[in-house]
C-alpha positions in Angstrom: 127.6 24.2 127.7 129.7 21.0 128.9 128.4 17.6 128.9 129.7 15.6 131.8 129.5 11.8 132.6 127.7 10.7 135.9 130.0 9.9 138.8 132.2 7.1 139.3 129.1 4.6 140.3 128.2 4.4 136.7 130.3 1.2 136.0 128.3 -0.6 138.7 125.2 0.9 137.0 126.2 -0.7 133.7 127.0 -4.1 135.2 123.6 -4.2 137.1 121.9 -3.1 133.9 123.6 -6.0 132.0 122.7 -8.3 134.7 118.9 -7.3 134.3 118.9 -7.2 130.8 120.1 -10.9 130.6 117.7 -11.7 133.1 114.8 -10.4 130.9 116.1 -11.9 127.7 116.4 -15.2 129.4 112.8 -15.1 130.6 111.7 -14.1 127.2 113.3 -16.9 125.8 112.1 -19.4 128.1 108.8 -18.2 127.5 109.1 -18.6 123.9 110.4 -22.3 124.6 107.5 -22.9 126.9 105.1 -21.5 124.4 105.7 -23.9 121.8 102.6 -26.4 121.4 102.5 -29.9 121.5 101.0 -30.7 118.1 99.6 -33.3 116.0 98.9 -32.3 112.5 99.6 -35.8 110.9 102.2 -34.1 108.4 104.2 -37.4 108.6 101.3 -39.6 107.0 100.9 -43.0 108.1 104.3 -44.1 110.0 105.4 -45.9 113.0 108.6 -44.2 113.1 107.8 -40.4 112.8 106.1 -38.3 115.8 103.6 -36.4 113.6 102.2 -39.4 112.2 99.8 -42.3 113.0 100.7 -44.2 114.7 103.7 -42.2 115.4 106.3 -42.5 118.1 107.1 -40.6 121.2 108.6 -37.3 121.0 108.2 -33.3 120.7 106.2 -33.4 124.0 104.1 -36.6 123.0 105.0 -39.4 125.7 103.5 -42.4 123.4 102.5 -42.9 120.1 98.8 -43.3 119.3 96.9 -46.1 120.8 93.4 -47.7 120.7 90.8 -49.3 122.8 87.9 -51.2 121.4 85.1 -53.5 122.1 86.5 -55.9 119.8 83.7 -58.8 119.3 82.3 -58.5 116.0 83.8 -55.0 115.4 86.6 -53.7 113.4 88.5 -50.5 113.0 90.1 -48.4 110.3 92.5 -45.7 111.1 94.4 -43.8 108.3 95.9 -40.3 107.4 94.6 -39.2 104.2 94.9 -35.9 102.3 91.4 -36.3 100.6 88.6 -34.2 101.8 90.7 -32.1 104.1 89.5 -29.6 106.8 89.3 -26.0 105.4 93.2 -25.4 106.0 94.1 -28.3 103.9 97.0 -30.9 104.7 96.4 -34.3 106.3 93.7 -35.3 108.6 93.2 -38.5 110.4 90.2 -40.5 109.5 88.7 -43.0 111.8 86.2 -45.7 111.1 84.5 -48.2 113.5 82.4 -51.0 112.0 80.1 -53.3 113.8 78.0 -56.2 113.2 76.9 -56.8 116.8 73.7 -57.1 118.5 75.1 -55.0 121.3 76.7 -51.3 121.5 80.3 -51.3 120.4 82.7 -48.5 120.9 86.3 -47.4 119.8 88.6 -45.3 121.5 91.9 -43.3 119.8 94.2 -41.6 122.3 97.6 -40.3 123.0 99.4 -39.2 125.9 101.3 -36.0 126.3 104.0 -34.8 128.9 105.6 -31.9 127.7 103.7 -29.6 130.0 103.3 -29.0 133.7 100.2 -31.1 134.2 99.3 -29.1 137.6 99.1 -26.0 135.4 96.8 -24.0 133.2 96.9 -25.7 129.7 94.8 -25.0 126.1 93.8 -27.9 124.3 92.2 -27.6 120.9 91.4 -30.0 118.1 89.3 -30.0 114.9 86.5 -32.6 114.5 84.3 -33.5 111.7 81.5 -36.2 111.2 82.0 -38.0 108.0 79.2 -40.6 108.2 76.5 -40.7 110.7 74.5 -44.1 110.4 71.1 -44.2 112.0 72.9 -46.4 114.7 75.3 -43.8 115.7 75.3 -43.7 119.5 77.5 -40.9 120.9 81.2 -39.4 121.0 83.2 -38.5 123.9 86.3 -36.3 124.0 87.9 -36.4 127.4 91.4 -36.4 129.3 92.0 -39.3 131.6 94.3 -39.7 134.3 94.9 -43.4 133.2 97.9 -44.0 131.1 96.0 -46.3 128.5 93.2 -45.5 126.2 89.9 -46.2 127.7 86.3 -46.6 126.7 84.6 -44.7 129.5 83.9 -40.9 129.0 82.3 -40.5 132.3 84.6 -42.2 134.6 85.8 -40.6 137.9 89.6 -41.1 136.5 88.7 -38.3 133.9 88.8 -34.6 134.4 87.4 -32.6 131.8 84.9 -34.4 129.2 82.6 -33.4 126.1 79.8 -35.6 124.7 78.2 -35.5 121.5 75.0 -37.3 120.8 73.9 -38.9 117.7 71.6 -36.0 116.9 74.7 -33.3 117.3 73.8 -32.1 120.7 76.5 -31.2 122.7 76.8 -32.0 126.6 79.7 -30.7 128.8 80.9 -32.7 132.0 80.3 -30.5 135.0 81.2 -32.2 138.4 79.9 -35.6 139.8 76.5 -36.5 141.8 77.5 -39.6 143.7 79.0 -42.2 141.4 77.7 -40.4 138.1 78.9 -37.5 136.2 76.9 -34.7 135.7 76.4 -33.2 132.3 75.4 -29.7 131.1 73.3 -29.9 128.1 74.3 -27.1 125.6 71.1 -25.5 124.3 70.4 -26.6 120.4 70.1 -23.0 119.6 73.5 -22.3 120.8 75.2 -25.0 118.6 74.6 -28.3 117.3 77.0 -30.4 115.2 76.1 -31.4 111.7 77.6 -34.2 109.6 80.1 -32.9 107.1 80.7 -29.7 108.9 84.2 -29.1 110.5 84.2 -27.8 113.9 87.0 -26.5 116.3 86.8 -27.3 120.0 89.3 -25.3 122.5 89.3 -26.5 126.0 91.0 -24.2 128.3 92.0 -26.1 131.6 92.7 -24.5 135.0 93.7 -27.3 137.5 94.0 -26.0 141.2 95.4 -27.2 144.3 92.2 -27.7 145.8 90.4 -30.4 143.6 87.0 -29.0 144.0 88.1 -25.5 142.5 89.7 -27.4 139.1 87.8 -26.1 136.3 87.7 -25.9 132.4 85.9 -23.9 129.8 84.9 -25.0 126.2 84.6 -23.1 123.0 83.0 -24.6 119.8 83.5 -22.9 116.6 82.0 -23.9 113.1 85.0 -23.4 110.8 82.6 -22.8 107.6 80.6 -20.3 109.6 82.4 -17.5 112.0 79.2 -16.5 113.5 78.6 -20.0 114.7 80.4 -20.0 117.9 79.7 -21.1 121.5 81.3 -20.5 124.5 80.9 -22.0 127.8 81.0 -20.9 131.5 83.5 -22.5 133.7 82.8 -26.2 134.6 84.0 -28.8 137.0 86.2 -31.6 136.5 84.0 -34.7 136.6 86.5 -36.2 138.7 88.3 -35.1 141.9 91.8 -34.0 140.4 94.2 -31.3 141.0 95.9 -31.7 137.6 95.1 -33.2 134.2 95.9 -36.9 133.0 97.7 -35.9 130.1 95.9 -38.6 128.0 93.8 -37.3 125.1 90.8 -39.7 124.4 88.6 -39.7 121.4 85.5 -42.2 121.7 82.8 -43.0 119.2 80.3 -45.8 119.4 77.6 -47.5 117.6 74.2 -48.9 119.1 73.2 -52.5 118.3 72.9 -53.3 114.5 71.4 -56.0 112.7 73.8 -55.8 109.6 77.4 -54.3 109.1 77.5 -50.7 109.8 80.4 -47.9 109.6 80.7 -44.7 111.8 83.5 -42.3 110.4 85.0 -39.0 111.5 88.0 -36.9 111.5 90.2 -35.3 113.4 93.0 -32.6 113.0 95.2 -29.7 114.3 95.5 -31.0 117.8 97.6 -29.0 120.0 98.3 -28.8 123.7 99.7 -25.4 124.9 100.9 -24.5 128.4 99.4 -21.1 129.4 100.2 -19.9 132.7 103.8 -20.5 132.7 104.3 -18.7 129.3 102.3 -15.5 130.4 104.2 -15.4 133.8 107.7 -15.9 132.1 107.1 -13.2 129.6 105.9 -10.8 131.9 108.9 -11.2 134.3 110.9 -10.8 131.0 109.2 -7.4 129.9 109.6 -6.1 133.2 113.1 -6.8 133.5 113.8 -5.3 130.0 112.1 -2.1 131.2 114.3 -1.8 134.3 117.3 -2.4 132.2 116.1 0.5 130.1 115.7 2.7 133.2 119.2 1.8 134.3 121.1 2.8 131.1 123.8 5.3 131.3 123.0 9.0 131.3 124.7 12.0 130.5 124.0 15.5 132.1 124.9 18.9 130.7 126.4 21.8 132.7 126.3 25.3 131.9 129.7 27.0 131.7 
């Protein structure tokens, strides 16, 4: 039996296979590049010249350094990177403290803007959060995305897209559309999850902007990092503002009620990341299809009986 090569069109097949293979590898490479998350792990400590630091500088997908907004009268802030009392995975964390001596509520927002992803496409935002001190005068927290370029003290404004509120008693409320001028919040049942002081939690927000603002949505997952069975997953929620893209400005807000003497509220942040989801999946799928097609186009030989 003699093995014969296929006819003379084989060089064209080889060339076509090479093109398809190159396209597949390019898609996979682009997928890997786009999959790289924008992160803030505070590995560079306290610095104004390193990206992964506080206050940091722009770079690696971050459009700005960290910034703040605060009701300044009779209040102060202390924000620092420390490796003491870390989250379960160790390393540095950002410690944020608000101190007030005011007879009216005071608030503090720590924020950073990112531009390393397509804001009109799906994204996954995650961060670790822990209440370190919760005086009786603790008011509430908001974690939210804003379309404003600067830090803001309003967690319920129409300029926001997704928004998470945590009350002083640890109850979690999730923004779910608007009613007139007011944001609507869904209250998570206390039996599903309630935040406790000293316990670290991971928040994961999967955002799905849409070409029609009313169809833009997001989901929230909250995990107790010390108790794996203590997990909450929301259904789809509507943006609290009419937007077809996220703002790309992450805001972390804390506040104190009126106080009669100096009072300090402290919390920690770590492992902040923004990951572009849709483009990554699409490119990876295209790459796999192309590689599969290239395999089908491999040169073959046939055997002929003599």
